[in-house]
C-alpha positions in Angstrom: 0.5 0.3 -0.1 1.5 3.2 -1.1 2.1 5.8 1.5 0.1 8.9 1.4 2.5 11.2 0.4 3.2 9.2 -2.9 -0.5 8.9 -3.0 -0.8 12.5 -3.6 2.3 13.3 -5.4 0.7 10.5 -8.0 -2.7 12.4 -7.7 -1.0 15.8 -9.1 1.3 13.5 -11.5 -2.2 12.6 -12.9 -3.5 15.7 -13.3 -0.8 16.5 -15.1 -0.8 13.7 -17.6 -3.0 14.1 -20.4 -3.7 10.6 -21.0 -6.2 11.0 -17.5 -9.1 11.4 -19.1 -11.6 11.6 -16.8 -9.2 14.7 -15.2 -8.8 16.1 -18.1 -12.7 16.3 -18.8 -13.1 17.7 -15.3 -10.6 20.7 -16.0 -12.3 21.1 -19.3 -15.6 20.9 -18.8 -16.2 24.5 -18.6 -14.9 25.6 -21.3 -16.2 22.7 -23.1 -20.1 23.9 -22.3 -19.2 26.9 -24.6 -17.7 25.1 -27.0 -20.2 24.1 -29.5 -18.2 20.9 -31.3 -18.3 19.4 -28.0 -20.4 16.3 -28.4 -20.6 15.8 -24.5 -22.6 19.1 -24.5 -24.8 20.7 -26.6 -26.6 24.0 -25.5 -30.7 24.1 -25.4 -32.1 24.3 -29.0 -33.6 27.7 -29.4 -37.3 26.9 -31.0 -37.6 28.1 -34.9 
Protein backbone atom coordinates (compact mmCIF):
# COMPACT_ATOMS: atom_id res chain seq x y z
CA UNK A 1 0.00 0.00 0.00
CA UNK A 2 1.60 3.31 -1.03
CA UNK A 3 1.97 5.87 1.70
CA UNK A 4 -0.17 8.98 1.72
CA UNK A 5 2.61 11.24 0.45
CA UNK A 6 3.19 9.04 -2.57
CA UNK A 7 -0.53 8.87 -3.20
CA UNK A 8 -0.70 12.66 -3.17
CA UNK A 9 2.27 12.93 -5.52
CA UNK A 10 0.66 10.44 -7.88
CA UNK A 11 -2.58 12.42 -7.72
CA UNK A 12 -0.87 15.65 -8.76
CA UNK A 13 1.17 13.92 -11.41
CA UNK A 14 -2.02 12.40 -12.81
CA UNK A 15 -3.58 15.83 -13.03
CA UNK A 16 -0.83 16.84 -15.42
CA UNK A 17 -1.10 13.64 -17.44
CA UNK A 18 -2.86 14.31 -20.76
CA UNK A 19 -3.80 10.63 -20.86
CA UNK A 20 -5.87 10.95 -17.69
CA UNK A 21 -9.17 11.45 -19.46
CA UNK A 22 -11.37 11.64 -16.37
CA UNK A 23 -9.30 14.50 -14.95
CA UNK A 24 -9.09 16.27 -18.29
CA UNK A 25 -12.87 16.02 -18.65
CA UNK A 26 -13.34 17.67 -15.26
CA UNK A 27 -10.83 20.43 -15.98
CA UNK A 28 -12.23 21.08 -19.45
CA UNK A 29 -15.86 20.92 -18.40
CA UNK A 30 -16.53 24.64 -18.25
CA UNK A 31 -14.71 25.57 -21.43
CA UNK A 32 -16.18 22.56 -23.19
CA UNK A 33 -19.68 23.82 -22.43
CA UNK A 34 -18.84 26.84 -24.56
CA UNK A 35 -17.53 24.70 -27.42
CA UNK A 36 -20.25 24.08 -30.04
CA UNK A 37 -18.28 21.10 -31.32
CA UNK A 38 -18.35 19.31 -27.97
CA UNK A 39 -20.52 16.22 -28.33
CA UNK A 40 -20.83 15.81 -24.55
CA UNK A 41 -22.50 19.15 -24.06
CA UNK A 42 -24.92 20.68 -26.49
CA UNK A 43 -26.72 23.82 -25.34
CA UNK A 44 -30.53 23.86 -25.57
CA UNK A 45 -31.66 24.57 -29.10
CA UNK A 46 -33.76 27.68 -29.59
CA UNK A 47 -37.19 27.11 -31.09
CA UNK A 48 -37.53 28.15 -34.72
